[in-house]
N, C-alpha and C positions, 0 to 999 in steps of 0.2 A: 395282684390286688391293686397295687399302685397304678398299673397301667389302665385298669378298669376305671379308677377314680379320675384319672387324667382324661380318659375318653369322655366320661360324664361331664367334666368341667368344660371341655372343648365344645361338647354338644350344647351345654347351657349358653356358653358365649355365642355360639353360632346362632342359636334360637333367639337370643336377646338382640344380636346384630340384625337378624332377619326382621324382628318385630320393630326395631328402631327404623330400619330402612322402609319398612312398609308404612309405618306412621308418617315418616317424612314424605314418602311418595304420595300418600293419601293427602297429606297436608298441602303439598305443592300442587297436586291435581285439583284439590278442592279450591285452592286459592286461584289457580288459573281458570277453573270453571266459573268461579265468582266474577273474576275480572272479565271473562269473556261475555257472560250474560248481562253484566252491568255496564259494559263500555259504551253502548250506543245511546244517543240522545234524540229525543223527539219533542218538539213543541206543537206538533200538529193537533189541532182541535183544542189547545190549551190557551191560546192567545186571545185576549179580550178586545184587542184593537180599540183601545180607549183614548188614544192620543192622535191628534191631527198631525200629519206628516209636516215636519219643518222643511221649508224649501230655502237653501242657502241664498242670500241675496246676491244680485249681480254686483260685482266690485265696481265702485265709481272709478273713473279715470279722467285724465286731462289730456290735452293734445298740445305738445310743444310747438314752437314756431316752425320747426322743420317738419312737422307732421307726425312725429313720434307719439304714440299712445302711451301714457305713463300710468302705471298702477303703483299703489302703495300696500305692502304687506308687513304686518307687525307680528312677530312671533311672541306670544305672551302666555303667562300662567294665569289661571283663574279657577273657578269652580262651577259645576253644572249640576242642576237638580234633575237628574234623569228619573228619579223616583220621588214621589211626594215627601217632602220633609227631609230629604237626605242630600246633602251637597257633596259632590264627588270632585276631588282635585283633578283639574284637566289643563290641557294646553290647547291653544288655538291660534289662528291667524285673524287679526282684527276683532277678536272676540274670545270668549272663554273656551269654546270647543269648535273644532273644525275650521273651515275658512270660507270666504265668499267665492262665488264663481266668477272667474276671469273670462272675458269674451273678446275676441279680436277677429279681424277679417284677413283673408289671405292677401298678401301684398303689403300689409301695414308693417311699419316698424314699431316695435314695442319695447318698453323699458319697465322694469319692475324694481322699485326701491324696497329692498328687504331689510327690515330692522329687527335685530334680535334682542328682546328685553328679558329673555330667559336668564337663568343663572348658570348656563352652560352652553357650549358651542353646539350648533346644529347646522343644517344646510337645507336648501330647497331645490329639488330635482324636478325638472319639467318632463314628466313621464310621457313619452310618445312624440315629443317635440323635435323637429329637425332644426338644429342650431349649432353654433360653434362650440367646441369642446370646453372652452374656458367659461362659457355661459351655462353649461349643462347642469350645474348644481349637484355634482356627485361629491364623493368624499374628498376630492382635492379642492373644492370650493366651499370650505367651511366658513361659517359666519360666527365669529366669536361672540360671547356675551357682551352686550352693550356696543356691538359693532353693526355696521351697515354694509351691504353688498348690492350692487346695482347692475345686474345683467341686462344686456340689450341685444336685440337681433331682429331680423326681418322674417315675418311669417311667410314661408314658402312651402305650403303643403295643403292638400284638400281639406274641406270641412270635415270636422271630426270631433269626437269626445275624448279629450285628454285629461290628465290630472296632475297635481303637483303634491309632493310629499318630501319629507326629510330623507337624507341619504348619508348620515354619519356612520363611517365604518365601525361595526361592532355595537352600534346602539340604535339602528334603524327600527327594529321591531318595537322597542319601547317608546320611541318618539312618535311613531305612527299610532300605536295603541292609545297614547295619551291624548291624541286629537289633532295632530298636525297633518291635515290633508284637505284637499279641495279640488274642484273640477276647473278645467281650462277648456272652454269651448271655442272651436274655430269655425268660421263661416266662409263661404265663397259665393261667387255669382251663381253657380249651378245650384247649390243648396237653397239659395234664395228664391229661385224660380220654381223649385219642385213643390208640388202640392202635398207636402208632409206636414204633420202637426209641428208647429214652430213657435208657439207663444209660450215663452219660458214660464214655468210655474203654473201653467193653466192646462194646456194639452201636450206640453213638452216638459217632462218631469225628470229631474236628476234623481237617481236612485243609487245612493252610495251605501253599500251593504257591508256591515262590519259585525263580527261576533264579539261577545263580551261576557265576562264573569265578574261579579262584584265580591269583594272581600270586605264586608262591613260597608263603609262609605267609599272605600277606594276601589280602583280597578284591581283585579287579580291578574298578575302577569305570569303566573306559574303555568308549567306545562303538565299535561296529564302523564301519569305513569304509563310507560310503554308507548307513548305517542311520539314518534320521532319526527313527525311532520312540523311540529312547533306548537304555538299556542292555539288551543281549540276552546272557544267560549261556549257557555251553556245556553245562550240565546242570542238573537240577532237584533240589531237596530239599523234603521235607515236614516241617513242624514242626521244621525245623533238622536233619533226618536225611537224609544222602546214602544212596542205594540202599536205600530202606526197604521193609520187609514188615510186615504186621499180621496177627496171629493172629486168626481169627474162630471164635467158638464158638457162634454163633446162626445160624439159618436165614436171617435177614434182618439187614442191617447198614445203618445210616444214615450217610452221608458228608456232613459239612458242608464243602462245597468252597468255599474262599476263594482267589481269585487275589490273592495278596500280592506279586506281582512288580511291578516299577516300570514296565515297558513291554510285556512279552510278553503276547500273547493266546493262550489255551489253548482247544482244542476237545476236551473230555474225552469219552472213550468207553472201552470195554474191548477187549482184544486179541482176544477171540472174538466181538466185535460183539454181545454179549448186550444185551437191553433192560433198562432200569431205570426206576423210577418217580421223576419229578421231583415233589417234594412242597412245596418252598419256594423262594422267590427272595430278593433282597436283604433285603426288610423283613418277611418272614413267609410263612406257609403259603399255598398256592393254595387255591382253592375246591374243587378235586378233583385227584387225581393225574393226571399226564400221562406216558404211556409213550413212551420215546424211546431212541435208542442214542448220541446226541451231544448235548452242551450246550456252548455256547461262552461263555467268560467273558473279558472284558477286565479290565485292572487295577482292583481294587476291588470287582468284582462277586462275588456269592455265589450258590450253589445248594445245596439240600438234596436228596439223591437217596437212595433205598432200593434196595439191591441184594440179589437173592435168590442164596444160595449152596447148593451141593450138597456133601454130606459128602466130604471128602478132596480136593476140587479146588482148583486155584489159578487165579487170573485176575489180569490186570494192568490197572490204570488207566493209560490211555495218552492222551497229547495228540496229536491228528492235525493235519495241515495245515489252514490256514484254509479256510473256505467263501467268504469275501469277499476283496476286494482284487484289484488288477490284477497282472500279471506282475512288475512291479517290486517291489511290496510283498511279494508271496509270496516272492520271491527274496532281497531285501536287508533286509526288515523283519521277518523271522521267520516269514512265512506258510507257507513250505515245510517248516519245521522240525517234527520229530516227537520225542516223548520217552516212554520208559517211566517212569512216575512213581511208582507204588506197587503192590506185589504183595499181594494178599489170599490168605491161606492158610487154608482151611477145615479144621476139625478132623474126625477120622474119624467122630465122633458130634456132631451139632449139636442145641442146644436148639431146640425148635419155636418159631416165631414166628407171630403172627396175620397175616392178610392185611392189606395196606395198606387203610385205610378208604376208602370211596368218596367221602366228604365230609370235608373237612379244615377249612377256615376257617369259623368260626361265622357270619360276615357274608359272604353271597355276593358282596357288592359290595367286599369286602376293605377296607372303611373308606377307599375311595379316591374322589376326585371324578370326575365325568363331564364330558365336553366341554360339555354343555348348561348345566352350572353356572357356566361361566366368564363373568366380567365384564370381563376384559382379555385382550389377546393381546400377546405380545412375540416378537421375532425375534432369533436369535443366529446370527451367521455365525462359523463355527469355522475359524480359520486358525492355522498354527504361530506366526505373528507376533503373535497376540492374538485376542480375541473382539470382534466388531464393530469390527475395525480398531484396537483399542486394547490395548496391553500393560497388565498389572496395575499399578495405582498404589494404594499403601496409604492415601493420604489422599483418594481419590476414591470416592464412592458412585455406583455405576453404575445401580442400579435401586431404586425405592421401591415396596413392595407394601403393601396394606392388610390388616390382620389380619382373619381370618375370611372372606376372599374366595378364589375359585378363579380361576386363570388358565390359558390355554393358551400354552405356549412352543413355538415352532418352531425346531428345531435344524438348521441347514443346514451341511454340510461342503462348502466351496467347491471342494475337489478337490486339495489338496496332499498329503494322506496321511490314513490312518485316524486318527480321534480317538475319545475317549469323553467323556461329560459327566456330572459328579457335582454334585448340589445338596445343600448342607448343610441339615439340620433336617427336611426333608420326605421323604416317600415319595410317588412320583408314579405315575400310570397312563400307560403307553405307548399312545397312541391309534392311531397308524398309523406305518408305515415305508414311505416312498415311496408314500404314499397307499393302502397295503394293510394289512389287519388284521395285527397282530403275531403272530409264531409263539408257541406255547404257553410257551416259556421267557421270553417278554417280557410275559405277561398277568398277572403278579403284581405285588406291591408292589416298586417299584424306586426306588433312589436314584442308580444309575449305569447308563448305557446307552451301548453302542457306536454310533458314527455313522460308518459306512464312508465312504470317499472318494466324493464325489458324491451322498451320500444325504441325505434329509430325514426327520427323526423329529419327531413332534408328541407332547408330553406334557401331561397335565393335573395341575396342582399346587394344593393347598389350603393356605393359610398360617394355621394355627391357633395358632402359637406366641405367647408373650407379645410385646408390642410393645417396641422399644427403638430409638428413632431414632439413637442414637449408637453402637450396637454392631452391626456388620455380620456377616452370614453370607457364605459364599463360594459361588460356582459355578465350575467349572473342568474342564479336561481332566485326567483321572486318570492319564495317562501322565506320570510324575512329572517327567521332565526338561522336558517341555512346560509343566507347571505352574510349575516353578522358573524357567523363562525368560519367564514373564509371561502364560501362556494361562489367565488367571483374571480373574474380576470379583467385585464385592461388591454385596449388596443388604441393605436394612434393612426390617423390618416395623414399621409405624406404625399408629396408630389412624386412623379415617376422618377426613379433613380435616387430619391432622397432616403436617408436612413433615419430611424427613430432617434430622438434626442434624449434629454435627461429629464426625468420626472422631478418637479420641484420638491425641495426638501420640506418635510412636515415635522419639524421639531416639536416634540410633545403631543404628536397626534395620538388620539385615543383609538388604537387598533383593536383587534379582537381580544388580545390579552395584554397589550402594551399600554404604556402611558401610566399616569399616576392620578388621574381624575377620579370623580366619585363613582364612576361605573366600573373601575378595574376590579375591585373585590367581587362584585356581582357577576362580571363576566367570567372570572376564573372559576367561581363556584358553578355557574350555569354550564360553562363549557365542560367541566369535569363531569357534572351530573348528566349532561346529554351523552357523553361518551359511554358512561356506565349504562345509561338507559338503552342506548343502541346495542351495547353488548348483551344486556339481558334480553332485549327483544329478539336479537338474532338467535340466541339460544332457545328461547321459547318457540321461535318460528321453525327452527330446525327440528325440534322435538315434535312439533305439531305436524310438520310435513312428513316426518318419519312415521308417526302414528298413522297418518292417513295412508301412506304407501306401504305399511306393514314392514318397514325396514328399520334398522338401527341407525340412529343419527350418526352421520359421518363427521369426522373432524373437518373443520373449515380449512380449505386450501389457502395457503398464503396468497395474498393479493399481489399480482404482478405489478411492479411499479416501473419496470423498464420499458413497457410497451407503449406508454403514452409518449406523444411527440412533444418535445419542448423546444422552443425557439428563444434565443436570446434577443435582446434589444437590437432592432434594425435588421434582423435576419429574415429574409423573404421566404415565403412558403414555396413548395415546388409547383410547377405548372400542372394544370389538370392533364390527365392522360387523354 
């Protein structure tokens, strides 16, 4: 009798456990289904385009007695009324939000007097510029509050669309989101001769695209649940203008597209699928225009496109869903999102424009190295936790390169999520992507390139800059929260036979989790939250893949940490085979 009662109790317990497990499973499944179906965003057809596009002014400059062109930039706090009647706290250069467009000629000497009137330190990095490491504006060139920094250099690179933005280690995402960014345009004799649209603000428009979410009057800096890519805003703005339109008075208009978002990847095209001519990439003009109807830009990348308009028509620059990425990335990391970005309104009568020239860059080789020129090769394994298994350390030099040499770098994304890769000081040639010739949009001068999950990208770089064994340049993922969390490394350029020196001491520097400034608690909380977010996302991804494949989720294999190659300061890489 007692045994019978025991069996009944066990049966009730098992039934109860089964019900609880079933309810939990249903709850988790329902929650995941809700997250899955509600994760994508679209503003297509919802934007009223009621605000005329703001065009950043050209920065005034003076010329010193020695011929140096001098600019002044002031980092300042302010407020901006993006929406009627609502003032949002913002930062800017020489104004409340964003900054003016700097412009210089190849061969000129330039000097920028940077004054920081903020209540915290920041920096100004000249993204895409070839210049000495001490003038680069990375995390080693911080400008303290109430201080001034005056970098100077000679412009020695082709006409191109570059930009400037802060680079404080551990706080870059927030500083850029608050409004510290602007364009830096370079001209040369060849670009001046070409029959391309070139009247700034008329038929040659800067298009700085950022995504944004508001939390009441303030910017929302939070990250989506399960979004490991970083901040993903609910809407876009161009040059700080929400719902923008631009009046076009010429038959052809040149759009200098800059992805100034901190994490979002855009696939630009037009709502009517019209073709446009790609004429330039990150670091300058292509050898010849390439016709296409989509161009994808990850954070930091630029493209120059020429669009042909007809009298009286309207067309919308749109961001379409990603071409790359798996189902998880497309759903939770913004890949399925689509945005109406900018409306172009053609006048009833348009000024005629010449055809786009068949040849653009003067040097068909684009002043870029070839793979056969390389004397060294290096491998970079890209992971959210760091590059080559190591998070960024301000006092560690990761790579030492010899001035005047060409190297081939292999970028491998080990598979945790899509990343990209930016190298300071140089413009590189993309040799191949997964062993295949790169698409036309990747055949120009590049300083930033997307590396999708599971992909391998090879690039050729020539290091012509002045040597400085004590001042490092950076290489890093330009998804800014990844960079802030340590997905970055450092290299120095030395003379042949020279060894790397000592990185200057940065006492009190605000690193990823170090320091004692106002950002430290926020960084600690966000860093911990991101790690939990990544863990949860990985669990969901594994269950999703198992369900798709009809198998049980396997336990994650421990990550091999000994396979990455690490070199100490001054240690040279091996010769290419």
